[in-house]
Each structure stands twice: as C-alpha cells, then as structure tokens.
DSSP file (Angstrom, degrees, kcal/mol; ACC not computed):
  #  RESIDUE AA STRUCTURE BP1 BP2  ACC     N-H-->O    O-->H-N    N-H-->O    O-->H-N    TCO  KAPPA ALPHA  PHI   PSI    X-CA   Y-CA   Z-CA
    1    1 A M    >>        0   0    0      0, 0.0     4,-2.0     0, 0.0     3,-0.7   0.000 360.0 360.0 360.0 -48.6  -36.1  -44.5   23.8
    2    2 A D  H 3>  +     0   0    0      1,-0.2     4,-2.7     2,-0.2     5,-0.2   0.832 360.0  56.3 -58.3 -29.3  -33.2  -42.8   25.7
    3    3 A F  H 3> S+     0   0    0      2,-0.2     4,-2.0     1,-0.2    -1,-0.2   0.895 106.5  48.7 -64.2 -39.5  -34.6  -39.4   24.8
    4    4 A L  H <> S+     0   0    0     -3,-0.7     4,-2.7     2,-0.2    -2,-0.2   0.928 113.7  46.6 -68.5 -46.0  -38.0  -40.3   26.4
    5    5 A I  H  X S+     0   0    0     -4,-2.0     4,-2.7     1,-0.2     5,-0.3   0.920 110.7  53.0 -59.8 -46.9  -36.3  -41.6   29.6
    6    6 A W  H  X S+     0   0    0     -4,-2.7     4,-1.9    -5,-0.2    -1,-0.2   0.876 111.4  45.3 -61.2 -37.9  -34.1  -38.5   29.7
    7    7 A L  H  X S+     0   0    0     -4,-2.0     4,-2.2     2,-0.2    -2,-0.2   0.914 114.8  47.8 -70.9 -39.4  -37.2  -36.2   29.5
    8    8 A F  H  X S+     0   0    0     -4,-2.7     4,-2.0     2,-0.2    -2,-0.2   0.905 116.6  43.1 -66.3 -40.6  -39.1  -38.2   32.1
    9    9 A V  H  X S+     0   0    0     -4,-2.7     4,-2.5     2,-0.2    -1,-0.2   0.898 114.2  51.4 -70.4 -43.2  -36.1  -38.3   34.5
   10   10 A G  H  X S+     0   0    0     -4,-1.9     4,-2.4    -5,-0.3    -2,-0.2   0.862 108.7  52.5 -65.8 -37.5  -35.4  -34.6   33.8
   11   11 A G  H  X S+     0   0    0     -4,-2.2     4,-2.5     2,-0.2    -2,-0.2   0.902 110.7  46.4 -61.0 -45.4  -39.0  -33.8   34.6
   12   12 A A  H  X S+     0   0    0     -4,-2.0     4,-2.0     2,-0.2    -2,-0.2   0.869 112.3  49.0 -71.7 -32.9  -38.9  -35.5   37.9
   13   13 A I  H  X S+     0   0    0     -4,-2.5     4,-3.0     2,-0.2     5,-0.2   0.923 112.7  47.9 -64.7 -43.8  -35.7  -33.9   38.8
   14   14 A G  H  X S+     0   0    0     -4,-2.4     4,-1.8     1,-0.2    -2,-0.2   0.881 111.8  51.1 -62.2 -38.4  -37.0  -30.5   37.8
   15   15 A W  H  X S+     0   0    0     -4,-2.5     4,-1.7     2,-0.2    -1,-0.2   0.883 110.8  47.0 -65.0 -40.0  -40.1  -31.2   39.8
   16   16 A L  H  X S+     0   0    0     -4,-2.0     4,-2.7     2,-0.2    -2,-0.2   0.922 112.7  51.0 -68.3 -45.4  -38.2  -32.2   43.0
   17   17 A A  H  X S+     0   0    0     -4,-3.0     4,-2.2     1,-0.2    -2,-0.2   0.841 109.1  49.5 -62.4 -31.6  -36.0  -29.2   42.6
   18   18 A S  H  X>S+     0   0    0     -4,-1.8     5,-2.5    -5,-0.2     6,-1.0   0.849 111.5  50.1 -71.2 -34.6  -39.0  -26.8   42.3
   19   19 A M  H ><5S+     0   0    0     -4,-1.7     3,-0.5     3,-0.2    -2,-0.2   0.937 112.3  46.6 -63.1 -45.7  -40.4  -28.5   45.4
   20   20 A W  H 3<5S+     0   0    0     -4,-2.7    -2,-0.2     1,-0.2    -1,-0.2   0.895 117.7  42.8 -63.7 -42.2  -37.1  -28.0   47.3
   21   21 A M  H 3<5S-     0   0    0     -4,-2.2    -1,-0.2    -5,-0.2    -2,-0.2   0.571 109.4-124.2 -81.0  -8.2  -36.9  -24.3   46.1
   22   22 A R  T <<5S+     0   0    0     -4,-0.8    -3,-0.2    -3,-0.5     3,-0.1   0.786  81.7 114.5  64.3  36.4  -40.6  -23.7   46.8
   23   23 A T    > < +     0   0    0     -5,-2.5     3,-1.1    -6,-0.2     4,-0.5   0.171  36.9 107.6-112.7  11.8  -41.3  -22.6   43.2
   24   24 A H  G >  S+     0   0    0     -6,-1.0     3,-0.5     1,-0.3    -5,-0.1   0.773  72.9  58.9 -70.0 -23.8  -43.6  -25.7   42.4
   25   25 A D  G 3  S+     0   0    0      1,-0.2    -1,-0.3    -7,-0.2    -2,-0.1   0.721 106.5  47.0 -75.8 -17.7  -46.8  -23.6   42.4
   26   26 A Q  G <  S+     0   0    0     -3,-1.1     2,-0.3    -8,-0.1    -1,-0.2   0.419 100.0  82.5-100.3   0.9  -45.5  -21.3   39.7
   27   27 A Q    <   -     0   0    0     -3,-0.5     2,-0.1    -4,-0.5    -9,-0.0  -0.835  60.9-145.1-113.2 148.2  -44.3  -23.9   37.3
   28   28 A S     >  -     0   0    0     -2,-0.3     4,-2.1     1,-0.1     5,-0.1  -0.413  37.2 -99.9 -90.6 173.1  -45.8  -26.1   34.6
   29   29 A V  H  > S+     0   0    0      1,-0.2     4,-2.2     2,-0.2     5,-0.2   0.891 124.5  50.8 -55.8 -45.0  -44.9  -29.6   33.6
   30   30 A F  H  > S+     0   0    0      1,-0.2     4,-2.0     2,-0.2    -1,-0.2   0.846 108.6  50.3 -71.9 -30.6  -43.0  -28.3   30.7
   31   31 A L  H  > S+     0   0    0      2,-0.2     4,-2.5     1,-0.2    -1,-0.2   0.891 109.2  53.1 -69.8 -41.1  -41.0  -25.8   32.8
   32   32 A N  H  X S+     0   0    0     -4,-2.1     4,-1.9     2,-0.2    -2,-0.2   0.912 109.5  47.6 -56.7 -46.9  -40.2  -28.6   35.2
   33   33 A V  H  X S+     0   0    0     -4,-2.2     4,-2.5     2,-0.2     5,-0.2   0.908 114.5  47.4 -59.7 -44.3  -38.9  -30.7   32.3
   34   34 A G  H  X S+     0   0    0     -4,-2.0     4,-2.5     1,-0.2     5,-0.3   0.877 111.4  49.2 -65.6 -36.8  -36.9  -27.8   31.1
   35   35 A V  H  X S+     0   0    0     -4,-2.5     4,-1.4     2,-0.2    -1,-0.2   0.802 113.1  47.6 -71.4 -33.6  -35.5  -27.0   34.4
   36   36 A G  H  X S+     0   0    0     -4,-1.9     4,-1.7    -5,-0.2    -2,-0.2   0.900 116.6  42.3 -69.4 -48.3  -34.5  -30.6   35.0
   37   37 A V  H  X S+     0   0    0     -4,-2.5     4,-2.1     2,-0.2    -2,-0.2   0.965 119.4  43.1 -71.1 -53.0  -32.8  -31.1   31.6
   38   38 A V  H  X S+     0   0    0     -4,-2.5     4,-2.4     1,-0.2     5,-0.2   0.888 113.9  52.4 -61.7 -41.5  -31.1  -27.6   31.6
   39   39 A G  H  X S+     0   0    0     -4,-1.4     4,-2.3    -5,-0.3    -1,-0.2   0.867 107.2  51.8 -62.6 -34.5  -30.0  -28.1   35.2
   40   40 A A  H  X S+     0   0    0     -4,-1.7     4,-2.6     2,-0.2    -2,-0.2   0.935 110.4  48.7 -68.2 -41.5  -28.5  -31.5   34.4
   41   41 A M  H  X S+     0   0    0     -4,-2.1     4,-1.7     2,-0.2    -2,-0.2   0.909 113.0  46.6 -61.7 -42.3  -26.5  -29.9   31.6
   42   42 A L  H  X S+     0   0    0     -4,-2.4     4,-2.3     2,-0.2     5,-0.5   0.862 112.8  51.3 -71.9 -34.9  -25.3  -27.0   34.0
   43   43 A G  H  X>S+     0   0    0     -4,-2.3     5,-2.3     1,-0.2     4,-1.4   0.884 108.0  52.1 -62.0 -43.8  -24.5  -29.7   36.6
   44   44 A G  H  <5S+     0   0    0     -4,-2.6    -2,-0.2     3,-0.2    -1,-0.2   0.812 113.8  43.6 -68.8 -30.9  -22.5  -31.6   34.1
   45   45 A L  H  <5S+     0   0    0     -4,-1.7    -2,-0.2    -5,-0.2    -1,-0.2   0.922 130.6  18.4 -76.3 -42.9  -20.5  -28.3   33.2
   46   46 A F  H  <5S+     0   0    0     -4,-2.3     4,-0.4    -5,-0.1    -3,-0.2   0.844 131.6  31.8-102.1 -45.3  -19.9  -27.1   36.7
   47   47 A I  T >X5S+     0   0    0     -4,-1.4     4,-1.7    -5,-0.5     3,-0.6   0.851 106.7  64.4 -93.3 -31.5  -20.3  -29.8   39.3
   48   48 A S  H 3><S+     0   0    0     -5,-2.3     4,-2.4     1,-0.2     5,-0.3   0.860 100.8  52.4 -60.2 -40.0  -19.3  -33.0   37.4
   49   49 A P  H 34 S+     0   0    0      0, 0.0    -1,-0.2     0, 0.0    -2,-0.1   0.822 111.7  48.5 -68.9 -24.7  -15.6  -31.8   37.0
   50   50 A L  H <4 S+     0   0    0     -3,-0.6    -2,-0.2    -4,-0.4    -3,-0.1   0.854 123.6  28.2 -78.1 -34.2  -15.5  -31.2   40.7
   51   51 A T  H  < S-     0   0    0     -4,-1.7    -3,-0.2     2,-0.2    -1,-0.1   0.610  96.2-128.9-105.2 -13.9  -16.9  -34.5   41.9
   52   52 A G     <  +     0   0    0     -4,-2.4     2,-0.3     1,-0.3    -4,-0.1   0.606  69.9 115.8  73.8  13.1  -15.9  -36.8   38.9
   53   53 A V        -     0   0    0     -5,-0.3    -1,-0.3    -6,-0.2    -2,-0.2  -0.830  59.5-128.2-110.5 156.4  -19.5  -38.2   38.5
   54   54 A G        -     0   0    0     -2,-0.3    14,-0.3    -3,-0.1     2,-0.2   0.015  17.5-125.0 -88.7-164.7  -21.6  -37.7   35.4
   55   55 A T    > > -     0   0    0     13,-0.1     3,-1.3    14,-0.1     5,-0.8  -0.752  35.1 -89.9-134.5 179.7  -25.2  -36.4   35.0
   56   56 A I  G > 5S+     0   0    0      9,-0.4     3,-1.3     1,-0.3     4,-0.1   0.748 120.7  65.2 -69.2 -23.3  -28.4  -37.7   33.4
   57   57 A D  G 3 5S+     0   0    0      1,-0.3    -1,-0.3     2,-0.1   -51,-0.0   0.466  91.3  62.7 -82.7   2.4  -27.6  -36.1   30.1
   58   58 A Q  G < 5S-     0   0    0     -3,-1.3    -1,-0.3     2,-0.3    -2,-0.1  -0.006 120.6-105.6-109.9  27.2  -24.6  -38.3   29.8
   59   59 A S  T < 5S+     0   0    0     -3,-1.3     2,-0.4     1,-0.2    -3,-0.2   0.776  84.0 117.5  62.4  33.7  -26.9  -41.5   29.7
   60   60 A S      < -     0   0    0     -5,-0.8    -2,-0.3    -4,-0.1    -1,-0.2  -0.996  40.9-172.6-129.3 140.0  -26.1  -42.7   33.2
   61   61 A F        +     0   0    0     -2,-0.4     2,-0.1    -3,-0.1    -5,-0.1  -0.199  33.2 135.4-128.7  47.2  -28.7  -43.0   35.9
   62   62 A S     >  -     0   0    0     -7,-0.1     4,-2.2     1,-0.1     3,-0.2  -0.448  67.4-102.7 -86.0 165.7  -26.9  -43.9   39.0
   63   63 A L  H  > S+     0   0    0      1,-0.2     4,-2.6     2,-0.2     5,-0.2   0.912 120.4  49.9 -57.0 -46.5  -27.6  -42.1   42.3
   64   64 A P  H  > S+     0   0    0      0, 0.0     4,-1.8     0, 0.0    -1,-0.2   0.890 111.4  50.7 -63.4 -31.7  -24.7  -39.8   42.4
   65   65 A D  H  > S+     0   0    0     -3,-0.2     4,-2.1     2,-0.2    -9,-0.4   0.897 110.1  49.6 -64.4 -38.5  -25.5  -38.8   38.7
   66   66 A L  H  X S+     0   0    0     -4,-2.2     4,-2.7     1,-0.2    -1,-0.2   0.886 111.3  50.1 -69.1 -39.3  -29.2  -38.0   39.7
   67   67 A I  H  X S+     0   0    0     -4,-2.6     4,-2.2     2,-0.2    -1,-0.2   0.863 109.3  50.2 -68.4 -32.2  -27.9  -35.9   42.7
   68   68 A V  H  X S+     0   0    0     -4,-1.8     4,-2.3   -14,-0.3    -2,-0.2   0.930 112.9  47.6 -68.9 -44.9  -25.5  -33.9   40.5
   69   69 A S  H  X S+     0   0    0     -4,-2.1     4,-2.3     1,-0.2    -2,-0.2   0.913 110.5  51.6 -62.9 -43.8  -28.4  -33.3   38.2
   70   70 A F  H  X S+     0   0    0     -4,-2.7     4,-2.4     1,-0.2    -1,-0.2   0.925 109.0  49.9 -58.4 -44.8  -30.7  -32.3   41.0
   71   71 A L  H  X S+     0   0    0     -4,-2.2     4,-2.6     1,-0.2    -1,-0.2   0.900 109.0  53.6 -61.0 -39.6  -28.1  -29.8   42.3
   72   72 A G  H  X S+     0   0    0     -4,-2.3     4,-2.2     1,-0.2    -1,-0.2   0.935 110.7  45.6 -59.1 -48.3  -27.8  -28.4   38.9
   73   73 A A  H  X S+     0   0    0     -4,-2.3     4,-2.1     1,-0.2    -2,-0.2   0.866 112.1  51.0 -66.8 -35.3  -31.5  -27.8   38.7
   74   74 A A  H  X S+     0   0    0     -4,-2.4     4,-1.9     2,-0.2    -2,-0.2   0.901 111.5  47.9 -65.1 -43.7  -31.6  -26.4   42.1
   75   75 A I  H  X S+     0   0    0     -4,-2.6     4,-2.5     2,-0.2    -2,-0.2   0.908 110.2  52.7 -63.1 -43.9  -28.8  -24.0   41.3
   76   76 A L  H  X S+     0   0    0     -4,-2.2     4,-2.2     1,-0.2    -2,-0.2   0.902 110.1  48.0 -58.0 -45.9  -30.6  -23.0   38.1
   77   77 A L  H  X S+     0   0    0     -4,-2.1     4,-2.0     2,-0.2    -1,-0.2   0.816 110.7  51.2 -65.4 -35.8  -33.8  -22.2   40.0
   78   78 A A  H  X S+     0   0    0     -4,-1.9     4,-2.4     2,-0.2    -2,-0.2   0.890 111.5  47.9 -66.9 -39.8  -31.9  -20.1   42.6
   79   79 A V  H  X S+     0   0    0     -4,-2.5     4,-1.8     2,-0.2    -2,-0.2   0.917 112.7  47.5 -68.0 -42.8  -30.3  -18.1   39.9
   80   80 A V  H  X S+     0   0    0     -4,-2.2     4,-2.1     2,-0.2    -1,-0.2   0.874 113.0  49.7 -62.9 -40.4  -33.6  -17.6   38.1
   81   81 A N  H  X S+     0   0    0     -4,-2.0     4,-3.0     2,-0.2     6,-0.7   0.882 106.5  55.5 -61.6 -43.4  -35.2  -16.6   41.3
   82   82 A A  H  X S+     0   0    0     -4,-2.4     4,-0.8     1,-0.2    -2,-0.2   0.867 115.7  36.6 -63.1 -38.5  -32.5  -14.2   42.1
   83   83 A F  H  < S+     0   0    0     -4,-1.8    -1,-0.2     2,-0.2    -2,-0.2   0.805 119.3  49.1 -85.1 -30.5  -32.9  -12.3   38.8
   84   84 A H  H  < S+     0   0    0     -4,-2.1    -2,-0.2    -5,-0.2    -3,-0.2   0.869 127.9  21.2 -78.0 -35.2  -36.7  -12.6   38.7
   85   85 A R  H  < S-     0   0    0     -4,-3.0    -3,-0.2     2,-0.3    -2,-0.2   0.478 103.7-113.8-113.9  -3.9  -37.4  -11.5   42.2
   86   86 A G  S  < S+     0   0    0     -4,-0.8     2,-0.3    -5,-0.4    -4,-0.2   0.309  93.6  50.9  90.8  -8.3  -34.3   -9.5   43.0
   87   87 A R  S    S-     0   0    0     -6,-0.7    -2,-0.3    -9,-0.0     2,-0.2  -0.993  84.0-109.9-154.6 158.2  -33.3  -12.1   45.7
   88   88 A A              0   0    0     -2,-0.3   -10,-0.1     1,-0.1    -9,-0.1  -0.621 360.0 360.0 -84.8 149.1  -32.8  -15.9   46.1
   89   89 A R              0   0    0     -2,-0.2    -1,-0.1   -68,-0.1   -11,-0.1   0.446 360.0 360.0 -74.9 360.0  -35.4  -17.8   48.3
C-alpha cells in the first residue's frame, strides 16, 4: 500500500513541478510520476542533508518533506530542459 501512495504522491509532485516549470504540455502521466519519484530521490540526496528533512521516498509525508521532494523534481526538470533545449526555462 505504501508503494501505491508513493506513486500517487510522486505523480502529484511531478505534475506540480511540471506546471511550475511550464513543461506540463509535453509530459504524460507516466513521465510526471517518474519525475516526481526520481526528483524526490534527488532531493533526498542533495537537499535533505542541507535542510535536515526527509522526502516522500523515506515514507514520510509532512509538508517540509513534500517541499523538498517538489524542489528535487523541479531541479530535475530544469536539468533535463537545459540539456534537451540547450537552456533552462
């Protein structure tokens, strides 16, 4: 059951990050889930040690954890856009 919640929350975070980065027209539902989950893992690697909060991939769903996961997904989209289009949006 945790896995399904993790996918659902990851998809929501990926969708919100794609809306914020203005890439939502180019992405499918599966890509939103992937961006949310991978972004949460990247947020756990790079942002969590700086802030001391976890991410959604660590089975906690508090507001700071969701924000760190969102920031990781947004950073992932910015990096992908920079390589894909030659510049970040």
